BAKEMI-416553 format. One record per residue (C-alpha): x, y negated, z negated. Coordinates in pm, whole numbers, plus 50000, padded with zeros to 5 digits. Last residue first. Layout:
BEGIN
XYZ;...
END
This chain:
BEGIN
582819322292918;583729353192719;585619333992448;588269360892383;590139353992707;590519317392606;592289324092279;590339320391960;590489288291760;592069282691419;589699263891187;590999240190921;588449239690643;585899214990509;585049212690141;587989189090096;585759160789980;583359173589717;579929188389773;576449174989698;576219147189957;572879129489929;570989121790249;567969143190170;570109172490054;573669176590180;576169204390103;573839233090019;576489260290012;576419290190248;579569279690434;578179244990486;574429239590456;573059206090569;569609196390451;567149168590543;568119158990898;565609135091065;562639136391302;560469108291433;563019081091485;562939043491514;566089025691628;567058995191425;570759003091418;571659027091698;575169013591763;576089016991399;577898990591193;580138985990889;582299016390948;583079041290671;580099061790785;577579074190529;574289060290662;571159049290476;572419014090406;573209008490773;569589010390883;567809034691112;564029033891097;562949068690995;559869090191038;560099126190919;558009148391146;560729169791304;562269177390961;565679192291032;567489219590841;571079221690965;573099253390911;576659265390863;576139300190716;579019316590901;577879343591141;577489379891038;573739381591098;572639355191349;572189317691350;574539304491613;577249278691678;580019290691449;581359324891350;580239338291687;581959317791833;584859294991741;586899294892064;586239258892167;584019269392458;581969292892244;581449268391957;580589239992195;578229263592381;576169273392077;575889240791884;575329208492079;574649221492432;572779253292337;570919235792054;569779208992301;568709236192543;566709253392267;564949220392195;563519220892547;564119187992730;560799169792769;562199135692856;560999112892572;560489137492285;563079164192357;565869143992512;565719107892393;564339113992044;565689149091981;569109140392119;569149108591907;568189127791591;571049152191667;573779126291716;572759101991439;575549111191195;578019117391478;577589083591647;580959068291563;582439044691819;584329044692148;586209017992340;587858988092175;586738952492247;589608931092380;588228930492733;584568923892653;585468894092436;586818885892091;586828922291984;583538940591929;585038973791818;588038957391656;585968933691442;583488961491367;586088985991241;587089013291483;585979049291498;586719070391807;584019097291825;583859113792167;580259123692083;580079157692253;577549175892474;578599208992630;578159229692948;576689202793170;575249211393511;572259229493364;569549211093561;568179192593256;571639179593167;572399167993520;568979151393527;569889133193205;572999119693377;571019108393679;568739089793435;571699072093274;573129063593618;569829047293715;570079027593392;573329013293529;576849021193408;578449033193085;582179034593137;584369065293133;585719054792888;583629033592647;582078999692586;578699003592415;579288977492150;580968952892383;578068954792630;575408946992367;575878948591991;572128951691916;572008982992135;568948992092344;569828969992641;573528978392621;574188960192948;576168989393089;573449014993020;573319034092695;572149066692542;573059095792772;576339079792879;577289073092518;576599109592425;579369122492648;578529152592860;581189179592893;581819197793221;583419231793274;585259246593572;586079283793578;586709290293947;584709315794144;584339296994471;580909284794363;582469268694057;584799249694290;581859237094497;579859229294185;582689208494043;583119188894367;579389182894399;579289171694037;581719144194140;578709124494258;577209110893934;580609105793770;580759107093391;582339139393266;583069131792901;585759159092881;586469179493193;587349215693119;589719235393343;590269272993370;593469282793549;593979301993871;597229283393953;595929269694283;592349268094158;593369246893861;595439223894083;592519218994323;590059213194038;592439187893888;592789168494213;589069168094286;588249156593934;590979130293960;589519115594278;585949115794146;587059097593832;588629069294031;585599069594265;583419060393968;585079026493960;586979014793651;587138976993697;583478977393802;582568994893476;584198966593276;582838938193491;579188949293501;578468934193160;579538899993297;581948886393038;584728881893294;588258881693159;589628907793398;587378914893695;589398909494012;592598914793814;591618950993753;591768961994118;595238978194115;594748988093755;591739009893822;593129025894135;596409035993973;594629047493657;592799076493819;590179086693566;589829123093455;590259129893084;591119166793113;590909196892885;593119227192953;592319260492790;594489286892619;595729321592712;599419312492678;599979316393053;597029293093112;598519265992890;601899269993059;600299266493404;598229236593298;601369219593170;603279226293490;600419212593698;600009181593482;603729174193471;603879176793849;600819155093895;602089126993674;601269121993306;602969090693170;604219090392813;601669082492547;602329054092303;598689049592208;597959015592360;601169008592546;601689035092808;605139049692838;607899047793096;611099064092977;614259045792875;613769051592507;610259037292534;609649014492828;606398996592898;605198994693255;604108959893357;600748960493530;598918932793352;596278927893091;595508942292750;592538952692536;591928986492690;593939012392878;597518999692897;599559011193194;602299037093165;602099053993501;599289077693398;597299068893087;593949075093260;595099110793313;594949117892940;595749155092922;594199177192656;594989210792499;592739237992355;594199269392195;595419254291869;595239284591639;598679281891480;600049307791726;598759285392005;600839256691865;603929278691879;603339287892244;602559251292337;605769236992191;607729236692519;604939216592681;605049190692404;608759186492462;608049176292820;605929147492694;602269136592707;600109165292587;597209157892354;596899184592084;593369196992002;592749205591636;589859223591467;588069208191171;585379219590928;583319192390766;583779173490438;587429165490506;589809150390251;591919176490071;591539208090280;591749187190599;594659166490469;597149195290523;596379201590891;597129167691043;600219157790846;601369194090869;601609191291248;604459166191244;607609185591332;605739211291541;603899183391720;607109167291839;607759132791986;604459118391871;604139083292017;603789054991769;600849056191739;598959088491709;597269115591908;595969149191801;592359153391908;590079163791621;587419189391709;584569187291459;582539213591273;579569210491034;577649183191216;574279182991039;573949145091034;574939143290668;577989164190755;578999139591025;578789110090788;581009127490534;583249137790824;583539100890911;584629089190568;587149115890471;588819120590808;588629083090852;590719077490542;593109105890625;593679093790981;594059056890892;597879054990899;598169039391242;595059019791347;593189028691664;593089066391666;592589075791303;589739099291389;589549107891759;586779133591810;585649157492086;584289192392014;581329182191800;579889215091671;576399211591524;575399233691233;573159261291362;569409254891355;566489255991113;563599233791218;561029224690956;557289232090937;557859256590654;561419252690530;560899262490165;564439264590029;565159293689795;567969293989541;569719320789338;567919346289551;565939377989488;565679398789800;562839392590044;559589410790105;557859386390341;559449403390640;559959379390928;563699384790907;567039369390998;569489386590766;573049384490630;574109349190724;577509344190567;578979322290293;578849348990026;575139355090083;572559339590310;569099352190408;567279332990681;563519337090690;561569335591013;559489314491251;561069320191591;562849298991852;564769314292141;567719309792375;570189285692218;568999292991865;566159277291669;564849292391346;561449276891271;561409277990892;559489302490675;562089305590397;565719295690381;567159320290131;570319314189929;572939331589716;571759367389724;570849387689414;
END
């Protein structure tokens, strides 16, 4: 007797959709079959007319970012929300305030709570901002952390959001930025770090925005409530410049490079040129830039609600961004979750509002609404960008990101006909708002299966906190990308 059968659903992978039965036993997918003669099962779910797809893999998350000591709380609350939205794996970026001097001395405080608090699986991505971090890369790789990030918009110790002025802040005699306590990342540090990451068979992830340009012109815009002020203070050219720089460094040292939340509508030419020369250059789409323009026309919280880095811009930019997605420029879609309470998120004005939010629970319904239904994007492409590729590029495939025999039974069952008007009382986030409140959907998650266990059914969580696991990631050479 097997544990679970999902019967007669439309099984959607990155390349094909087929009506079939999915047989699950001992946490694994054992069969995908059209045969009506099925083994006896402890439970059978009738999925006729429903979509059956891999659990989503959100490779870019910042739980506990804004308030020290909230990591465990947000790990519990926001993974509960993620699980209800069919997101079975999240990539948590390691950053804290005050500045982390040593990951090896503090790593247990990130790994240990996962098995106690998290509802979804978690892999970890250290943010590199000090020379000591570079020396720890080999040991972190041994622990399964094979993705590393540089914040280039923290360079030269300037604050990122919610502060004014160009005074560098000192920490133990070394310049450091104020918001998260990161040390400055100059070009030499970046190149050396990328080289060490490459030599340890791991992958570099980059937040590309040149801070020198942004903070030189910031005073022209600071304090203005015009929705265009925030994006104008962070011009697209600043991202273009850093993309060019990072591609050049990556080519010089023959290293792969992955740009998180790639936002510039012209820097694609740079990426495509370097790709054409045989370099491994990857681009992640950020959900904010697919959903919102700079005025936040479809968000009840307006420009403060949709404030993010890189900035949302005009509706024309939004449509360019969707064209990138349709034309296969993007490799991955991620949410860049950075939860903050409503008072922090909205601030007292546009400049004190924090960036980021939590859209994980509505991520897939939003992609179906705006992508499949409104713009004709094939559902298989959405699965490729939200499930298959994120798992591959993180080093978690084929265990995650696909429905095939031998893979982990992390599965979302989605009802494409279920009509829903989004309200806060139906969500599971620990935050007291959602940027898509009031949106109307045709299509909503009804089951999430985690490791072969029915974890969510019609919005009700059936598993206990701590059901998620820490996931070590494969090395870059094993990803076959």
